[in-house]
VOTIDREN-143706 format. One line per field, with one value per residue: residue number from 1; residue in three letters; z, x, y of N, C-alpha, C, CB in turn. Coordinates in nm, 3 decimals. Each point is the difference from the previous one (the first is absolute). Glycine has a CB too. Example, Ala and Ser with C-alpha at 12.3 -4.5 7.8 and 13.67 -1.06 7.14 Angstrom:
<pts>
seq: [1,2] .
type: [Ala,Ser] .
nw: [0.780,-0.197] .
nu: [1.319,0.154] .
nv: [-0.569,0.222] .
caw: [0.000,0.006] .
cau: [-0.089,0.082] .
cav: [0.119,0.119] .
cw: [0.000,0.073] .
cu: [0.090,-0.077] .
cv: [0.120,0.109] .
cbw: [0.125,-0.215] .
cbu: [-0.189,0.118] .
cbv: [-0.117,-0.063] .
</pts>
This chain:
<pts>
seq: [1,2,3,4,5,6,7,8,9,10,11,12,13,14,15,16,17,18,19,20,21,22,23,24,25,26,27,28,29,30,31,32,33,34,35,36,37,38,39,40,41,42,43,44,45,46,47,48,49,50,51,52,53,54,55,56,57,58,59,60,61,62,63,64,65,66,67,68,69,70,71,72] .
type: [Met,Ile,Ser,Thr,His,Leu,Val,Asp,Lys,Tyr,Gly,Glu,Val,Leu,Glu,Lys,Leu,Lys,Ile,Asp,Pro,Phe,Asp,Pro,Ser,Leu,Lys,Thr,His,Lys,Leu,Lys,Gly,Glu,Leu,Ser,Glu,Phe,Tyr,Ser,Cys,Ser,Leu,Thr,Tyr,Glu,Tyr,Arg,Ile,Val,Cys,Val,Phe,Leu,Ile,Gln,Asp,Glu,Thr,Ile,Ile,Leu,Val,Asn,Ile,Ser,Ser,His,Asp,Glu,Val,Asp] .
nw: [-0.876,-0.077,0.221,-0.278,0.187,-0.168,-0.283,0.088,0.095,-0.280,-0.148,0.196,-0.047,-0.318,0.016,0.189,-0.192,-0.240,0.170,0.142,-0.002,0.219,0.013,0.305,-0.086,-0.037,0.310,-0.304,0.234,-0.199,0.114,0.191,-0.112,-0.230,-0.110,-0.082,-0.286,0.160,-0.002,0.240,-0.178,0.260,-0.181,0.265,0.231,-0.148,-0.253,-0.017,-0.307,0.082,-0.253,-0.105,-0.019,-0.302,0.100,-0.288,-0.026,0.149,0.182,0.278,-0.034,0.191,0.138,0.119,-0.022,0.328,0.222,0.009,0.026,-0.316,-0.041,0.053] .
nu: [-1.065,0.226,-0.220,-0.138,0.220,0.232,-0.111,-0.015,0.296,0.115,-0.121,0.134,0.287,-0.008,-0.064,0.245,0.206,-0.078,0.066,0.264,0.168,-0.053,-0.363,0.125,-0.193,0.275,0.106,0.211,0.200,0.228,-0.120,0.233,0.143,0.030,-0.139,0.304,-0.168,-0.285,-0.098,-0.158,-0.235,-0.170,-0.136,-0.105,0.142,0.096,0.169,0.299,-0.038,0.294,0.030,0.274,-0.049,0.082,0.062,0.050,-0.312,-0.146,0.043,-0.172,0.149,-0.295,0.278,-0.287,-0.317,0.102,-0.131,0.229,0.013,0.070,0.263,0.241] .
nv: [-2.608,0.236,0.133,0.073,0.136,-0.131,0.094,0.303,0.010,-0.102,0.250,0.204,-0.111,0.020,0.308,0.057,-0.149,0.196,0.257,-0.066,-0.324,0.248,-0.005,0.112,-0.243,-0.192,0.062,0.030,-0.134,-0.091,-0.291,0.046,-0.238,-0.127,0.283,0.180,-0.058,0.123,0.287,-0.127,0.152,-0.049,-0.249,0.120,0.125,-0.266,0.100,0.109,-0.009,-0.160,0.234,-0.053,0.337,-0.148,0.353,-0.117,-0.086,0.279,-0.321,0.038,-0.314,-0.006,-0.154,-0.055,0.079,-0.091,0.141,0.214,-0.319,-0.054,0.193,-0.242] .
caw: [-0.099,0.013,0.017,-0.101,0.048,-0.028,-0.146,-0.031,0.054,-0.088,-0.119,0.039,0.025,-0.130,-0.065,0.069,-0.036,-0.136,0.003,0.089,0.088,0.135,0.059,0.145,0.047,-0.025,0.100,-0.071,0.061,-0.040,0.100,0.048,0.014,-0.119,-0.096,-0.021,-0.139,-0.021,0.071,0.051,0.014,0.076,-0.067,0.111,0.125,0.016,-0.118,-0.071,-0.130,-0.016,-0.141,-0.050,-0.095,-0.108,-0.036,-0.139,-0.085,0.058,0.028,0.138,0.002,0.128,0.033,0.100,0.074,0.113,0.127,0.043,0.064,-0.096,-0.094,0.054] .
cau: [-0.063,0.039,-0.117,-0.024,0.066,0.143,0.015,-0.022,0.114,0.112,-0.016,0.031,0.144,0.068,-0.015,0.089,0.137,0.024,0.009,0.110,0.030,0.033,-0.116,0.007,-0.101,0.049,0.105,0.107,0.132,0.098,0.017,0.137,0.045,-0.005,-0.096,0.042,-0.017,-0.143,-0.077,-0.129,-0.104,-0.114,-0.125,-0.092,0.075,0.055,0.071,0.090,0.050,0.144,0.022,0.127,-0.018,0.099,-0.024,0.034,-0.107,-0.127,-0.071,-0.008,-0.027,-0.052,0.067,-0.073,-0.108,-0.037,0.001,0.134,0.065,0.029,0.105,0.136] .
cav: [0.086,0.140,0.084,0.103,0.122,-0.012,0.013,0.142,0.074,-0.032,0.085,0.138,0.010,-0.006,0.130,0.094,-0.036,0.048,0.146,0.041,-0.113,0.047,0.068,-0.025,-0.096,-0.135,-0.029,-0.071,0.009,-0.101,-0.105,-0.019,-0.139,-0.085,0.057,0.138,0.043,0.019,0.101,-0.046,0.102,-0.048,-0.034,0.027,-0.005,-0.135,-0.049,0.090,-0.043,0.012,0.025,0.051,0.111,0.010,0.139,0.028,-0.053,0.044,-0.124,-0.049,-0.144,-0.046,-0.124,-0.077,0.065,-0.084,0.073,0.039,-0.115,-0.106,0.039,-0.014] .
cw: [0.027,0.007,-0.113,0.039,-0.035,-0.150,-0.042,0.044,-0.087,-0.126,0.028,0.017,-0.132,-0.074,0.064,-0.033,-0.139,-0.002,0.079,0.098,0.144,0.058,0.149,0.051,-0.021,0.101,-0.062,0.068,-0.047,0.114,0.035,0.004,-0.131,-0.108,-0.042,-0.145,-0.031,0.079,0.048,0.000,0.062,-0.091,0.097,0.126,0.014,-0.117,-0.062,-0.133,0.000,-0.150,-0.029,-0.097,-0.102,-0.063,-0.148,-0.097,0.044,0.030,0.150,-0.008,0.139,0.026,0.090,0.060,0.111,0.126,0.035,0.059,-0.100,-0.096,0.066,-0.108] .
cu: [0.038,-0.126,-0.011,0.070,0.149,0.027,-0.017,0.118,0.124,-0.005,0.035,0.150,0.077,-0.009,0.092,0.146,0.036,0.025,0.120,0.029,0.033,-0.109,0.000,-0.101,0.045,0.106,0.114,0.134,0.088,0.013,0.147,0.035,-0.006,-0.094,0.039,-0.011,-0.146,-0.054,-0.129,-0.096,-0.123,-0.119,-0.115,0.086,0.071,0.089,0.089,0.039,0.150,0.026,0.142,-0.034,0.112,-0.020,0.027,-0.108,-0.138,-0.089,0.002,-0.037,-0.047,0.057,-0.084,-0.109,-0.040,-0.001,0.143,0.075,0.044,0.113,0.134,0.102] .
cv: [0.145,0.085,0.103,0.129,-0.002,0.015,0.145,0.084,-0.022,0.086,0.144,0.019,-0.006,0.132,0.104,-0.028,0.051,0.150,0.047,-0.112,0.042,0.088,-0.032,-0.103,-0.145,-0.044,-0.081,0.022,-0.115,-0.100,-0.017,-0.149,-0.075,0.054,0.142,0.048,0.034,0.119,-0.064,0.118,-0.064,-0.029,0.026,0.001,-0.135,-0.043,0.107,-0.063,0.020,0.012,0.048,0.112,-0.004,0.137,0.028,-0.048,0.048,-0.120,-0.030,-0.147,-0.038,-0.139,-0.088,0.086,-0.095,0.084,0.033,-0.119,-0.106,0.035,-0.015,-0.017] .
cbw: [-0.026,-0.125,0.249,-0.057,0.187,0.201,-0.032,0.024,0.233,0.089,-0.080,0.113,0.226,-0.012,-0.057,0.185,0.146,-0.089,-0.021,-0.023,-0.200,-0.061,-0.219,0.022,-0.051,-0.241,0.182,-0.215,0.202,-0.149,-0.084,0.136,0.235,0.148,0.101,0.191,-0.064,-0.040,-0.140,0.143,-0.200,0.197,-0.146,-0.117,0.107,0.131,-0.042,0.218,-0.118,0.214,-0.022,0.028,0.176,-0.043,0.234,0.062,-0.044,-0.123,-0.228,0.094,-0.180,-0.024,-0.024,0.050,-0.204,-0.111,0.078,0.043,0.201,0.018,-0.115,0.202] .
cbu: [-0.193,0.217,0.015,-0.221,-0.167,0.026,-0.086,-0.247,-0.095,0.003,-0.178,-0.223,-0.030,-0.052,-0.238,-0.168,-0.017,-0.143,-0.248,-0.064,0.082,0.241,-0.135,0.079,-0.178,-0.048,-0.174,-0.127,-0.099,0.125,-0.207,-0.017,-0.077,0.049,-0.179,0.152,0.196,-0.021,0.099,0.110,0.089,0.079,0.116,-0.204,-0.163,-0.202,-0.189,0.087,-0.219,0.051,-0.241,0.121,-0.116,0.004,0.059,0.241,0.141,0.017,0.061,-0.067,0.173,-0.213,0.218,0.203,-0.082,0.098,-0.211,-0.083,-0.138,-0.236,-0.155,-0.094] .
cbv: [-0.163,-0.040,-0.032,-0.105,0.017,-0.150,-0.235,-0.035,-0.020,-0.237,-0.153,0.017,-0.107,-0.244,-0.056,0.021,-0.203,-0.184,0.013,0.244,-0.120,-0.012,-0.011,0.232,0.169,0.035,0.005,0.025,0.115,0.164,-0.116,0.211,0.003,-0.194,-0.141,-0.032,-0.144,-0.244,0.188,-0.178,0.130,0.131,-0.176,-0.108,0.160,-0.056,-0.156,0.094,0.058,-0.135,0.054,-0.226,0.140,-0.254,0.063,-0.017,-0.198,0.219,-0.086,0.230,-0.044,0.138,0.117,-0.139,0.132,-0.204,-0.116,0.233,0.045,-0.065,0.161,-0.099] .
</pts>
């Protein structure tokens, strides 16, 4: 079961992504290796969001939300 805190935090992060995907509090960074086409931003200390930015369309596609250990 997903905690209420995690759901609330997800909403906050989505709003920040809409305003500024590189807001320092999100710790957004480009991934390396097999995931080099993706970016990662922080949801909580344990969880991150992996996403793709389509700048020309002003679109952010969320690819995966999981713990740092689970995203591969």
